[in-house]
C-alpha positions as CSV (number, residue, x, y, z in Angstrom):
1,M,-57.0,13.6,61.6
2,E,-58.9,13.1,64.8
3,V,-57.4,15.0,67.8
4,I,-58.5,13.8,71.3
5,E,-58.5,16.8,73.6
6,T,-56.6,16.5,76.9
7,T,-55.7,18.9,79.6
8,R,-52.8,21.1,78.3
9,H,-49.4,19.7,79.2
10,H,-51.1,16.7,81.0
11,R,-48.5,14.1,81.9
12,P,-50.2,10.8,81.0
13,E,-50.0,7.7,83.2
14,R,-49.4,4.3,81.7
15,A,-53.0,3.4,82.2
16,D,-54.0,6.5,80.1
17,L,-51.8,5.3,77.2
18,L,-53.2,1.8,77.4
19,R,-56.8,3.1,77.2
20,F,-55.9,5.4,74.2
21,L,-54.2,2.6,72.3
22,G,-57.1,0.2,73.2
23,A,-59.5,2.7,71.6
24,C,-57.4,2.9,68.5
25,R,-57.3,-0.9,68.3
26,D,-61.1,-1.0,68.6
27,A,-61.5,1.6,65.9
28,A,-59.2,-0.4,63.6
29,A,-61.3,-3.5,64.1
30,E,-64.5,-1.6,63.5
31,D,-63.2,0.1,60.3
32,R,-61.2,-2.9,59.2
33,H,-58.4,-0.5,58.6
34,W,-55.1,0.2,60.5
35,K,-54.9,3.3,62.6
36,V,-51.9,5.5,63.4
37,A,-51.7,6.6,67.0
38,S,-49.7,9.8,67.5
39,I,-48.7,10.9,71.0
40,T,-47.1,14.4,71.5
41,L,-45.5,15.5,74.8
42,R,-43.9,18.8,75.5
43,V,-40.5,18.1,77.0
44,P,-37.6,20.1,78.6
45,H,-34.7,21.3,76.5
46,I,-33.8,18.7,73.9
47,D,-31.5,18.9,70.8
48,P,-33.0,17.0,67.9
49,L,-29.6,16.5,66.2
50,A,-28.0,15.2,69.4
51,V,-31.0,12.8,70.0
52,L,-30.7,11.5,66.4
53,E,-27.0,11.0,66.7
54,T,-27.5,9.1,69.9
55,I,-30.1,6.7,68.5
56,Y,-28.6,6.6,65.0
57,E,-28.9,3.3,63.2
58,P,-27.5,3.0,59.6
59,G,-30.2,0.6,58.6
60,E,-33.1,3.0,59.4
61,H,-34.5,5.9,57.5
62,H,-33.9,9.2,59.2
63,A,-34.3,12.9,58.4
64,Y,-32.9,16.0,60.1
65,L,-33.4,19.6,59.1
66,E,-32.4,22.6,61.2
67,S,-32.4,26.3,60.5
68,P,-30.2,27.6,63.4
69,S,-30.9,31.3,62.7
70,A,-34.7,30.6,62.8
71,G,-34.5,28.5,66.0
72,R,-36.3,25.6,64.4
73,A,-35.2,22.0,64.1
74,I,-36.8,18.6,63.5
75,A,-35.4,15.0,63.5
76,G,-37.2,11.8,62.9
77,A,-36.2,8.1,62.6
78,D,-37.5,4.7,61.8
79,A,-40.5,4.7,59.4
80,V,-43.9,3.7,60.6
81,M,-45.4,4.4,57.2
82,L,-43.2,4.9,54.1
83,R,-43.8,5.3,50.3
84,E,-41.4,5.7,47.5
85,W,-42.0,6.7,43.9
86,S,-40.2,7.8,40.7
87,G,-41.5,9.5,37.7
88,T,-43.9,12.4,37.1
89,G,-46.7,13.0,39.6
90,R,-44.4,12.3,42.5
91,F,-45.5,15.4,44.5
92,E,-49.2,14.6,44.0
93,R,-48.6,11.0,45.1
94,A,-46.9,12.3,48.2
95,R,-49.9,14.4,49.0
96,A,-52.3,11.5,48.5
97,F,-50.2,9.2,50.7
98,A,-50.1,11.8,53.5
99,D,-53.9,12.4,53.2
100,E,-54.6,8.7,53.5
101,V,-52.4,8.4,56.6
102,L,-53.9,11.4,58.3
103,E,-57.5,10.2,57.5
104,H,-56.7,7.2,59.8
105,T,-54.6,9.0,62.4
106,V,-55.7,9.7,66.0
107,A,-53.6,12.2,67.9
108,V,-53.4,13.0,71.6
109,G,-51.3,15.1,73.9
110,D,-49.7,18.5,73.3
111,V,-50.6,18.3,69.6
112,E,-51.2,22.1,69.2
113,E,-47.7,23.0,70.4
114,P,-45.3,24.3,67.7
115,M,-44.0,21.2,65.8
116,G,-46.5,19.0,67.7
117,G,-48.4,16.2,66.1
118,P,-47.3,13.9,63.3
119,H,-44.9,15.3,60.7
120,F,-44.1,13.7,57.4
121,L,-40.4,13.8,56.4
122,G,-39.1,13.2,52.9
123,A,-36.8,13.8,50.0
124,F,-37.2,14.4,46.2
125,T,-34.3,13.8,43.8
126,F,-33.2,16.4,41.3
127,L,-34.9,14.5,38.4
128,D,-38.4,12.9,38.5
129,D,-36.7,9.6,37.8
130,P,-33.1,9.4,39.1
131,G,-32.3,6.2,37.1
132,A,-31.4,2.7,38.0
133,G,-28.9,2.3,40.8
134,S,-29.7,5.6,42.5
135,P,-29.3,5.5,46.3
136,F,-32.6,7.5,46.5
137,P,-35.8,7.0,44.6
138,G,-37.5,9.9,42.9
139,A,-39.5,10.6,46.0
140,T,-39.6,9.2,49.6
141,V,-42.1,10.3,52.2
142,F,-42.3,8.7,55.6
143,L,-43.9,9.1,59.0
144,P,-41.2,8.5,61.6
145,R,-41.8,6.3,64.6
146,W,-39.8,8.8,66.8
147,Q,-39.8,12.5,66.2
148,V,-38.2,15.3,68.2
149,A,-38.4,19.0,67.4
150,R,-37.9,22.5,68.7
151,S,-39.4,25.8,67.7
152,G,-37.9,28.8,69.6
153,G,-38.0,27.7,73.3
154,T,-40.6,24.9,72.8
155,Y,-39.5,21.3,72.6
156,V,-41.7,18.3,71.8
157,A,-41.3,14.6,71.4
158,V,-43.7,12.6,69.2
159,A,-44.3,8.9,69.1
160,N,-46.2,7.5,66.1
161,C,-47.2,3.8,65.9
162,R,-49.4,1.7,63.7
163,V,-52.3,0.0,65.5
164,D,-54.1,-3.0,63.9
165,A,-57.1,-5.0,65.1
166,D,-54.8,-7.7,66.4
167,S,-52.0,-5.4,67.8
168,D,-50.3,-6.4,71.1
169,L,-51.3,-3.4,73.3
170,E,-48.9,-4.2,76.1
171,A,-45.9,-4.3,73.7
172,L,-46.9,-1.0,72.1
173,V,-47.3,0.6,75.5
174,D,-44.0,-0.6,76.7
175,R,-42.2,0.8,73.7
176,I,-43.9,4.2,73.7
177,W,-43.7,4.6,77.5
178,S,-40.0,3.8,77.7
179,A,-39.3,6.1,74.7
180,H,-41.1,9.1,76.2
181,A,-39.5,8.6,79.6
182,R,-36.1,8.7,77.8
183,F,-37.0,11.8,75.8
184,S,-38.2,13.6,79.0
185,S,-34.7,13.3,80.4
186,F,-32.3,12.5,77.6
187,A,-28.9,11.2,78.5
188,Y,-27.1,11.7,75.1
189,D,-24.9,8.6,75.5
190,I,-23.0,7.7,72.3
191,P,-21.6,4.2,72.2
192,G,-17.8,4.6,72.0
193,G,-18.0,8.3,72.5
194,L,-16.8,10.9,70.0
195,A,-14.2,9.7,67.5
196,R,-11.3,11.6,66.0
197,R,-12.2,12.8,62.5
198,P,-10.8,10.6,59.8
199,V,-8.0,11.6,57.4
200,C,-8.7,11.8,53.7
201,L,-6.6,9.2,51.9
202,D,-7.6,9.7,48.3
203,R,-9.4,12.3,46.1
204,T,-10.7,11.5,42.6
205,E,-12.5,14.0,40.3
206,V,-15.4,12.4,38.6
207,V,-14.8,13.1,34.9
208,S,-16.8,12.8,31.7
209,R,-18.1,9.4,30.5
210,R,-17.0,10.5,27.1
211,G,-13.4,10.6,28.1
212,V,-11.2,12.9,30.3
213,C,-13.3,16.0,30.3
214,G,-12.9,18.4,33.2
215,F,-15.2,20.9,34.7
216,R,-13.7,23.9,32.8
217,E,-14.2,22.1,29.5
218,R,-17.8,21.4,30.4
219,V,-18.3,25.1,31.2
220,E,-16.7,26.0,27.8
221,E,-19.1,23.7,26.0
222,A,-22.1,25.2,27.9
223,L,-21.0,28.7,27.0
224,Q,-21.0,27.7,23.3
225,R,-24.5,26.4,23.7
226,I,-25.6,29.6,25.4
227,E,-24.1,31.6,22.6
228,A,-26.0,29.5,20.1
229,G,-29.2,30.5,21.9
230,E,-30.1,27.0,23.3
231,Y,-30.7,28.5,26.8
232,E,-29.7,31.6,28.8
233,K,-28.4,29.8,31.9
234,I,-27.3,26.4,33.0
235,V,-26.0,25.2,36.4
236,L,-23.1,22.7,36.2
237,A,-21.8,20.8,39.1
238,R,-18.6,19.0,40.0
239,A,-18.2,15.8,42.1
240,L,-15.2,14.5,44.0
241,D,-15.0,10.9,45.3
242,L,-13.1,10.8,48.6
243,R,-11.8,7.9,50.6
244,F,-11.1,8.2,54.3
245,S,-9.1,6.4,57.0
246,A,-12.1,5.4,59.0
247,P,-15.9,5.3,58.6
248,L,-17.6,8.7,58.6
249,R,-20.1,9.7,61.2
250,P,-22.5,11.9,59.2
251,L,-24.3,13.4,62.1
252,E,-21.1,14.6,63.7
253,T,-20.3,16.3,60.4
254,A,-23.8,17.9,60.5
255,D,-23.1,19.3,63.9
256,R,-19.9,20.9,62.8
257,L,-21.7,22.4,59.8
258,R,-24.4,23.7,62.2
259,N,-21.8,25.5,64.2
260,G,-19.9,26.8,61.3
261,F,-22.8,27.9,59.1
262,P,-25.6,29.2,61.3
263,S,-27.2,31.1,58.4
264,C,-27.6,27.9,56.4
265,H,-30.1,25.1,56.6
266,I,-28.3,22.0,57.9
267,F,-29.7,18.6,56.8
268,S,-29.1,14.9,56.9
269,Y,-31.2,12.4,55.0
270,A,-30.6,8.6,55.3
271,N,-32.1,6.0,52.9
272,G,-32.1,3.1,55.4
273,C,-29.3,1.3,53.5
274,G,-26.3,2.9,55.1
275,Q,-26.2,6.0,52.8
276,S,-26.8,9.6,53.9
277,L,-26.8,12.9,52.1
278,I,-25.6,15.7,54.4
279,G,-25.0,19.3,53.8
280,A,-25.4,23.0,54.7
281,T,-27.5,24.7,52.1
282,P,-28.2,28.5,51.9
283,E,-31.3,27.8,49.7
284,R,-34.8,27.3,51.0
285,L,-37.1,26.3,48.2
286,A,-40.3,27.1,50.2
287,E,-41.6,27.4,53.7
288,T,-45.0,28.1,55.1
289,D,-46.9,28.2,58.4
290,G,-50.0,27.3,56.4
291,Y,-50.9,30.9,55.7
292,R,-47.8,32.8,54.3
293,L,-45.4,31.3,51.8
294,R,-41.8,32.3,51.9
295,T,-39.3,31.4,49.2
296,E,-36.1,33.2,47.9
297,A,-33.9,33.7,44.9
298,I,-30.2,33.0,45.5
299,A,-27.8,33.3,42.5
300,G,-24.6,35.3,41.8
301,S,-21.7,34.5,44.1
302,A,-18.4,35.7,45.3
303,A,-15.8,34.4,47.8
304,R,-15.3,36.4,51.0
305,G,-12.3,38.7,51.2
306,S,-9.1,38.5,53.2
307,G,-10.0,41.4,55.5
308,A,-12.6,44.1,56.1
309,V,-11.5,46.4,53.2
310,D,-11.1,43.5,50.7
311,D,-14.4,42.0,51.8
312,A,-16.3,45.2,51.3
313,R,-14.7,45.8,47.9
314,I,-15.7,42.3,46.8
315,A,-19.3,42.8,48.1
316,G,-19.7,46.1,46.1
317,R,-18.3,44.4,43.0
318,L,-20.8,41.6,43.3
319,L,-23.7,44.0,43.7
320,R,-22.6,45.9,40.6
321,S,-21.7,42.8,38.5
322,E,-23.7,42.8,35.3
323,K,-23.1,39.0,34.9
324,D,-24.1,38.1,38.4
325,R,-27.2,40.4,38.4
326,R,-28.3,38.8,35.1
327,E,-27.8,35.3,36.6
328,H,-29.8,36.4,39.6
329,E,-32.7,37.9,37.6
330,H,-33.1,34.6,35.7
331,V,-33.9,32.9,39.0
332,V,-36.2,35.7,40.2
333,A,-38.1,35.7,36.9
334,S,-38.4,31.9,36.9
335,I,-39.8,31.8,40.4
336,R,-42.3,34.5,39.6
337,R,-43.4,32.8,36.4
338,R,-43.8,29.4,38.0
339,L,-45.7,30.7,41.0
340,A,-48.1,32.4,38.6
341,Q,-48.8,29.1,36.9
342,I,-50.4,27.8,40.2
343,G,-52.3,31.1,40.8
344,L,-49.8,32.8,43.1
345,H,-48.7,36.3,42.2
346,W,-45.7,38.1,43.8
347,N,-45.8,41.9,43.4
348,G,-42.0,42.3,43.7
349,A,-41.0,43.6,40.3
350,G,-38.0,45.8,40.4
351,V,-36.9,44.8,43.9
352,E,-33.1,45.2,44.2
353,P,-31.2,42.1,45.4
354,G,-29.4,42.2,48.7
355,L,-26.5,40.1,50.0
356,L,-26.7,36.8,51.8
357,E,-23.6,36.6,53.9
358,L,-22.0,33.2,54.7
359,P,-18.6,32.5,56.3
360,N,-17.0,31.4,53.1
361,V,-19.0,33.0,50.3
362,R,-21.8,35.6,49.7
363,H,-24.7,35.6,47.2
364,L,-27.1,38.0,45.7
365,H,-30.4,37.3,47.5
366,T,-34.0,38.3,47.0
367,P,-36.6,37.2,49.6
368,I,-40.1,36.5,48.3
369,E,-43.2,36.3,50.5
370,L,-46.9,36.1,49.8
371,D,-50.2,34.8,51.0
372,L,-50.9,31.0,50.5
373,P,-54.5,30.4,49.7
374,E,-56.4,27.3,51.0
375,S,-56.5,26.0,47.4
376,V,-52.7,25.6,47.2
377,D,-50.5,23.6,49.5
378,L,-46.7,23.4,50.0
379,L,-46.3,20.3,47.9
380,A,-48.0,22.0,45.0
381,V,-45.6,24.9,45.4
382,A,-42.6,22.5,45.5
383,A,-43.9,20.8,42.3
384,A,-44.1,24.1,40.5
385,L,-40.7,25.5,41.6
386,H,-38.4,22.4,41.6
387,P,-35.8,22.5,40.2
388,T,-35.4,26.2,40.3
389,S,-33.2,28.1,37.9
390,A,-30.6,28.3,40.7
391,V,-29.8,24.6,40.4
392,G,-31.1,23.9,36.9
393,G,-31.2,26.8,34.4
394,T,-33.3,28.9,32.1
395,P,-35.4,27.7,30.3
396,R,-35.6,24.9,32.8
397,E,-36.5,21.9,30.5
398,R,-33.8,22.6,28.0
399,A,-31.1,23.3,30.6
400,V,-32.0,20.2,32.7
401,A,-31.7,18.0,29.6
402,D,-28.2,19.4,29.0
403,I,-27.2,18.9,32.6
404,V,-27.9,15.2,32.1
405,D,-25.8,15.3,28.9
406,L,-22.9,17.4,30.2
407,E,-22.4,16.2,33.8
408,P,-20.4,12.9,34.2
409,F,-22.4,11.7,37.2
410,P,-26.0,11.3,38.2
411,R,-27.1,14.0,40.6
412,G,-29.5,11.8,42.6
413,L,-30.6,13.7,45.7
414,Y,-28.0,16.4,45.1
415,A,-29.9,19.6,44.2
416,G,-33.1,17.8,45.1
417,L,-35.2,18.6,48.1
418,V,-35.2,17.6,51.8
419,G,-37.9,18.7,54.2
420,W,-41.1,18.1,56.1
421,F,-44.8,19.0,56.2
422,N,-47.7,18.4,58.7
423,H,-51.4,18.3,59.2
424,R,-51.6,22.1,59.6
425,R,-50.4,22.8,56.1
426,A,-47.1,23.9,57.5
427,G,-43.7,22.7,56.2
428,E,-40.4,23.5,54.8
429,W,-38.3,22.2,51.8
430,V,-34.7,23.1,51.3
431,V,-32.5,22.5,48.2
432,A,-29.9,19.9,48.9
433,I,-26.8,21.6,47.6
434,R,-23.4,22.1,49.3
435,S,-23.7,18.4,50.1
436,A,-22.0,15.1,50.3
437,L,-23.2,11.5,49.8
438,V,-21.7,9.5,52.6
439,E,-21.3,5.7,52.9
440,S,-19.0,4.0,55.4
441,A,-15.5,5.4,54.7
442,G,-16.3,7.1,51.4
443,A,-18.0,10.2,50.3
444,R,-18.9,12.0,47.1
445,L,-18.9,15.8,47.4
446,F,-21.0,18.0,45.1
447,A,-20.8,21.7,44.3
448,G,-22.1,23.7,41.4
449,A,-22.0,27.1,39.7
450,G,-24.4,29.0,37.4
451,I,-23.2,29.5,33.9
452,V,-24.4,32.5,31.9
453,R,-23.0,34.6,29.0
454,G,-19.8,36.1,30.4
455,S,-19.0,33.3,32.8
456,D,-15.3,32.5,33.2
457,P,-14.4,28.8,33.5
458,D,-11.5,29.4,35.9
459,R,-13.7,31.6,38.1
460,E,-16.5,29.1,38.2
461,F,-14.0,26.3,39.0
462,T,-12.7,28.4,42.0
463,E,-16.3,29.0,43.2
464,T,-16.9,25.2,43.4
465,E,-13.6,24.7,45.2
466,V,-14.6,27.2,47.9
467,K,-18.0,25.5,48.3
468,M,-16.4,22.0,48.6
469,R,-13.7,23.1,50.9
470,A,-16.2,24.2,53.6
471,L,-17.9,20.8,53.6
472,L,-14.6,18.9,53.6
473,D,-13.3,20.9,56.5
474,A,-16.3,19.6,58.5
475,I,-15.6,16.0,57.6
476,T,-11.9,15.4,57.9
477,E,-8.8,16.4,59.9
478,E,-6.8,17.1,56.7
479,N,-8.2,18.9,53.7
480,P,-6.7,17.8,50.4
481,L,-8.3,20.7,48.4
C-alpha cells in the first residue's frame, strides 16, 4: 500500500481531495488497473455503533465489533471491494484478496493513527462449506466504503473508494467530502426515533430432522459416543425460532448487549440481504497488534449465584470441578497443539485457569499470549485454530462430523468468526457464539454447551437456557424463557 505523507492532522480542502483523486485516476490509467483511494481523518468523539445505527441499510453489508473493556470498536458499511468463498482454503483466499487490494491502494491523511487506514471486515462460518441456502457463505471479506473506529481516546473516520481510469472525479469528491463533513460533527438522527421493543409472540424449539429429539436426548447420545471412545468432548447447541410483534432493530439490540455485557465482545454482521447475526461473545479467537498474539481458552461454565455467599460458593465449586477442569484442559491442549503446527509455541504448561466473570455466567479461563513472527499472520492463526475445542470438540475432525449429524439445524455463522484485519498485520477475530440470526420480525437464537464424560443433560440444558435468556432480554420486552 502506498501512503502519501501529509502534515499530521492536516484538515484537507476540497481542492486537496480533488488533486489526490485525480492522481489516483491517472495511476489507474497508467497501470490499466483500478485503484482504491483511502482517506483517513481523525475526528472528535464518535460512537461507531451509533453511527452505524444511524446510516443502517438492510440491503448493505455491514460489520461491527466492539470490546468495551478494551476501549476499541470498529464499524464499517457498504462494500467497495468484496469477495465470498466456500470450501477449504478460504483463509488463504482471504489473505490473497486483501494483498491484491492493498497492492493497488493509495492512502492519505491520518493513516498512522490507531485504527487508521483501510480495514478489511469479514466473517467465516463454522464449517468450510455451510451448505446450500446458508445466509452466509463460507467466508466473506470486504473493504467498507465508510469506516469509523475508536481506540482509547482516538477516533477516526475512513472513506474508501474505487477509482478507475474513467471515474467521475467530481462525483467522488462530492460523496467523500459530504461524508467526512458529516462524520466530523455527527448528528445521530435515526428516522422515526427509537422504537419500543417488540413482544415475542411465538417460540419454537428446533428439533431433530429424524423426529422429535430434544437437546437432552442429543446429549445422551453424545455421552454414549464419548463412552465408546469416539471422542473426548463435543459441543452441542440448541436453537430457538422466535417470532415478534414488530421487525427487530438488530443494532439497538447490540447496544443493549454492549451496556449489559461490558466484558464481552459485541458484534453485528449483516449479509446485505436483510439478515444479521448479532451477539455478545466472551470468546476471542485471536487478536494481534502485529507483534504479539493473544488468544484464550474458555470452557467450563456455571451460572451466577443468587447472592454474594451463594455466588462465591458456586465459583469455588467451578474451580474445583473435575468435569469442568477436564473440559477446559481439552481446549487448552487443542490450542497449544494447533499453534505448534504453524510454528508458534506457548510455554504455559501447568498454568491454572482463572475465572471469567460475566453478569449471568462465569467460565474457567486461561489467557494465552506469545510473540507473532513475521512469517505468520492473523489469518494463518485463525485457519489453524478455527473451530476451537470450545465450540467443536476433541478430536476436532471427529467431533465436528458428529455435530453435523446430531444437531437438527445448520450452524451457519453461529460459532464461526467475525472480525477485522489491516495493512499493519493487526486485527481481531471473535467466535460468534451467544448470538441470534435476525431477519425482519423473526430471530433464531443459538446457545451451546460442552459435553464430556460426566456431563449431566439437565445441567447442560439449563446452561443453554441461561445463555439464551441474556440475549432474549436484550431483544424483547417480554421474555418467554
